[in-house]
N, C-alpha and C positions, 0 to 999 in steps of 0.2 A: 373121186372124193365127192361126197354129197353134203351140201351146206343148206341149212334152213335159215331163212331170213324172216324174222318176226316183224311185221309192219302194222301200223295203225293209222287211222285217219283222225286228225285233230283240227280244231278250229284255228284259223289264222289270227293269232292274238297280236300280230304286229300292226294290223290295220287299225284305223280309228273306230272306236266304239264307245258307248257310254251306257251307264245304268241309271235310269231315271227313277226307278221305283223297285220295290222288292219283287223278285221274280224267281221262278223255279228252274229256269234254263237261260242260256245265253243264245238269243235268236239273232239272225242276220249276219253271223260270222261265216266266212267262206271256208269250207272244209279243204284241207290240204294234207299231203303226206307229212308225217312227222320228220322234220329235218335230220334228227339224229339217226333215224332208220335209213334214210337215204345216204347219210355219211357212212353208215355201216356197210351198205351195199358198195359204195365207191371204194372203201378201204379193202373190201374182199376182192373186188375186181382189179385193183392195183396190184394186189399180192398174187392172185390166181386168175389170170385172164381166161376168157372163154375157151373151152377145150381142155383146160386143166382141172376144172371142177364144175359141178352142176349146182346151181343155186335155185332153190325153190322158195318163192315168197309166199308166206302164210299169214292170213289175217282172220280175225273173228269179227263178223259184221254182216249187215244186210247188203242188199243189191248195190247201194250207193258206194260201198267201200271198194267195189271193183275198179274204180278209177285209180285208186292207190296201187292196186296190184298191176294194172296196165302201165302205170308210170314206172314201176319197178321192172317190168318186162322190157320197156323201151330203154332203160338205163343199164341193162346187163343181166337181169335175172333170166333164167332159162325156162322156168315153169312157175305156175301160180296155183294156189289152193285157197279157197274161201270156205270157212266153217260157219254154218248158221243152222239154227233150229227154231221151229215155231215156238218152242218153250222160252226162248230168249226175249227179254225186253230190256229197255235202257236201264231200268231200275235193278234188274238182276245181273247185268253184266258189270260186276265190279272187278277189281284187279285179281282177286283170288280165283274167281270163276273163269276169267280169261286165261289165267295161267294154267289151270287144270285142263281146259279144253285144248290150248296150244300144246301142252305136253302130250296129250293123247294123240293129237294129229301128227306131231313130229315123231312120236314113237312108231307110228304106222308107216313112216317114210323110210326109216333106216338111215339115220343121219350120223355123219362124222363130226360136224361142227354146227352149233347153233349161234346165230349172230342177231343182235337186236340193239336198238338205241338205248342209251343210258336212261334218258328221261324224255317225257313228252314236252311239247313246245310250251304248254301252259304250266310248267313247273310241277310235274307229277312226282310221285314218291320214288319212282324207280323200282317198284316192287315186282313187276311182272317178270322181268328177266331172271333175277335170282330165284324167284319162286318156281319158274319153269325148270331151272337147273336142279332145284331140290326135288321136284316131282319126278324128274328123269334120272336122279342120282348121278349128276354130271359134275365134274370139276368146273368151277366158274371163276372168271376174272372180270372185274367191273372197271368202268371208266378207262377203256383202252384207247390209246391214241396212235398206236403203231402195231402192225401185225407182220409176223414172219413165220413161214412154215419151213422147217429144215428139210432139205432135199433127201429123199430116201428114208426118212424116219417120220413116224407119227408123233412128232414133238412140235409144240406150238410155242413160239417166243413172242411175247407181247410187251409193250411199253405202256405204263400207266402214268397219268399226270397226277401229281400230288400237290399239296399246298405250297405256295411260295416258289413255284417253278421247279420243284424237285421232280425227278423221274424215277420210276421203279421198273426194273426188268424182271419179268416173271416167265418161267417155263412150266408147261404142264402137258400132260398126255392127252391124246384124243381118245374118245370123244369128249368134248368140252363145250362150254357156253361162255361167250364173251359179250359184254355190253360196250358199245362204242359211243364216245362223246360227240356231240354236235361240233363240227369243225375239224374233226380228226382227218377228214379227207374232203376235198372239194367235189361237189356233185357235178358231173359233166352235163353238157347239153345233149339231149337225145337227137339223133339224126332223124330226118323225115321218114326214110324207109323203116327205121326201127319203130317209130311212132305208129305208122300204118300197120306194121306187123303186130304190134301190141294191141291195137284196136280190134283186129280181126281174130286174135287168139281166143280159143275156147278156155274158159276158166272153170274147172270142175268145182262143184259144191258138195260138201259132205255134211251130214247132220250127226247128232249124238248117237243115233242107232248105228250108223256106219262106223263110228269110233268105239262101239261097244260100251257106251256110257248111258246110264239111266238119268233122265232129267232131274228127278227128285234128289238123287245123290249129289250131283254137281251144283245144284241150286240151293241145297240145304245149308243151314248155318247162319249165324247172326252176322249181319253186315251193317256198316254205316250207311245212312241214307241222307242224301242232300235235301235239305228242307227248302232253302231259298238262298238267293244272292241278295245281299244288302249293300247298297252303295255307301261309300263313306260320307260322313257329314261334311258339308262345305266349310272350308276354312275362312274365317273372317279376315279380311285384309286390314293390317294395321296401318293407320295413317298417323304420321308424326307431325304434330303442329310445330312450326318453327318458332324459336324464341325471338321475339321482336327486339330484344335488347342486344342481340348479336349483330355483327356486321353482315352484309349480304354474302361475303365470302365464307364467313363462319357458318351461316345458315345453309349454304350449299354443301359445305364439308359435312355438316351434321346430317343432312339428308342422304348424302352418298355413303356415309359411314354407318348408316343404320341407327342414327340417333346420338352418336357420340362425336362431339366436335374435336377435331385434332388440334393439339397444342404445338407450340414451337414451329409455326408455319414459316416457310422460307419466302413467302410472298408479302410484299410491302404494299399497303394501301395508303392513299392520301394524295395531297397535291404534289406536283412535280418537285417543288422545293423541299417538301418533307421527305419524299422518296429519295432524292439525291443526298440529303443529309444522312439518311439512314444507311445508304450504300457506303458513303464515306466512313461513317462510324464503324460499319462492319469490316471494311478493308483495313482500317487502322487497328481495330481490336485483334485482328488475325495476322498482323505483321506484314500486310501487303503494302502499306503506306507508312512513311515515317514523318514525323512532324519536324 
């Protein structure tokens, strides 16, 4: 069985960063493998250990994206393939272009199952996976959290997470495409020998000509373009001026309650004689003491 794993490199949005002015890119963020893609690889390897299926990690990107492919090789992928062409630029590699190129690359491999993450780390649209399925004319199941392959049959049983904790069990024929949610499977730690082997592995690179694709055809069409990032306006901090006519306790309650002083407080203020008289009155009014 041959499985294609679609992977991508994303900036680590969990680290600290700030936007101080309008910009056309996010600089200074560390590139990492998309966590949902690694969860998809872990889920496949839990279901089909090495020897039962061949997993080929595929990505579209420049030389820098090879680190993502090598990470997949160290975590259980058997092969890797990088697609890149001199006609590509960051502005031309939108979701639809990537889906078209991935579909062509996967079609040349002879795949039984295509697996990819549901969404990117920075909250992508989740467009690429379903688009690849459409271009390859494959059955597709999205947001998968569990995977099962029936023995002796080319049937796939998957579990999908729905809203409010509901689950949906779906069966489909192979070949098919599934997208896997981040957290569906825990990514294991790679062993040191596997990391060394991945670093020494040769990763083939194919261009559009090798995939029988003409650059104008795949790059044509209207696409949205990111103009700039605009940081949000700073929020002014509201400062509540205490009401001097209130007691210190009421002023503190007003500050802690966001400006509203609580009534019917169970705290008594005053001299010891006044506090004792108030306690006696409370006990008598509630039947604890009899005159």
